[in-house]
C-alpha positions as CSV (number, residue, x, y, z in Angstrom):
1,M,-60.4,177.1,8.9
2,P,-61.9,173.6,8.9
3,L,-59.7,170.6,9.5
4,T,-60.5,167.0,8.9
5,V,-58.7,164.4,10.9
6,E,-59.5,160.7,11.4
7,A,-60.1,159.7,15.1
8,T,-61.0,156.6,17.0
9,Y,-63.4,156.7,20.0
10,E,-61.9,154.7,22.8
11,N,-62.9,154.7,26.5
12,G,-64.8,158.0,26.3
13,T,-62.1,159.8,24.4
14,L,-61.4,160.6,20.8
15,K,-57.9,159.5,19.8
16,L,-56.7,161.6,16.9
17,S,-54.6,159.9,14.2
18,Q,-52.3,163.0,14.0
19,P,-51.6,166.1,15.9
20,L,-53.5,169.3,15.2
21,P,-52.0,172.7,14.5
22,L,-53.7,174.4,17.5
23,K,-52.5,176.6,20.3
24,E,-52.7,175.3,23.8
25,H,-56.2,175.9,25.3
26,E,-57.6,177.0,21.9
27,K,-61.4,176.4,21.7
28,V,-62.7,174.3,18.8
29,Q,-66.0,172.8,17.8
30,V,-66.2,169.1,17.0
31,T,-68.6,167.4,14.5
32,A,-68.4,163.6,14.3
33,H,-69.3,161.9,11.1
34,I,-69.8,158.2,11.8
35,G,-68.8,155.9,8.9
36,P,-71.0,153.3,7.4
37,T,-71.3,149.9,9.0
38,W,-69.6,146.8,7.4
39,A,-73.0,145.7,6.0
40,E,-73.6,149.2,4.4
41,R,-70.1,149.2,2.9
42,T,-70.5,145.8,1.3
43,A,-74.2,146.1,0.4
44,G,-75.0,145.0,-3.1
45,M,-72.0,142.7,-3.6
46,M,-74.2,139.6,-3.4
47,G,-77.4,141.0,-4.8
48,W,-79.0,141.5,-1.3
49,T,-82.4,143.2,-1.5
50,G,-83.2,143.3,2.2
51,S,-82.6,146.2,4.6
52,T,-79.2,147.1,6.0
53,D,-80.6,146.5,9.5
54,L,-81.4,142.9,8.6
55,A,-78.0,142.5,6.9
56,D,-76.3,143.8,10.1
57,D,-78.4,141.2,12.1
58,F,-77.2,138.4,9.8
59,A,-73.6,139.6,9.8
60,M,-73.3,140.0,13.6
61,S,-75.5,137.2,14.9
62,P,-73.4,134.7,16.9
63,E,-76.0,132.0,16.1
64,L,-74.9,132.3,12.4
65,D,-71.2,132.0,13.1
66,Y,-69.3,129.6,10.8
67,P,-67.9,127.1,11.4
68,I,-70.5,126.2,14.0
69,P,-68.8,126.0,17.4
70,E,-68.7,122.5,18.9
71,E,-71.0,122.0,21.9
72,E,-69.4,121.1,25.2
73,P,-70.1,117.5,26.4
C-alpha cells in the first residue's frame, strides 16, 4: 500500500509532516522525489528563454542582490 507524505530533510534526517500508520519496527522502502527549484517553478513568467541552470545562477548570485549592499568604509 503506497503512502505519500511530505517531508523535510534536516540535519541528515527526514522530518515527516504527519505520522505514518505503521507498526513499530516495520520495514519500509523510501523513494524521494525532489521538487522543482524556484527558477523551474517560475520559469516562463517573464519570457525567459535561457536554461534553468542560468536562471538559478541569476536568482542565487549574491553579486546580483538588490538593493546593492553598501560597502564598508
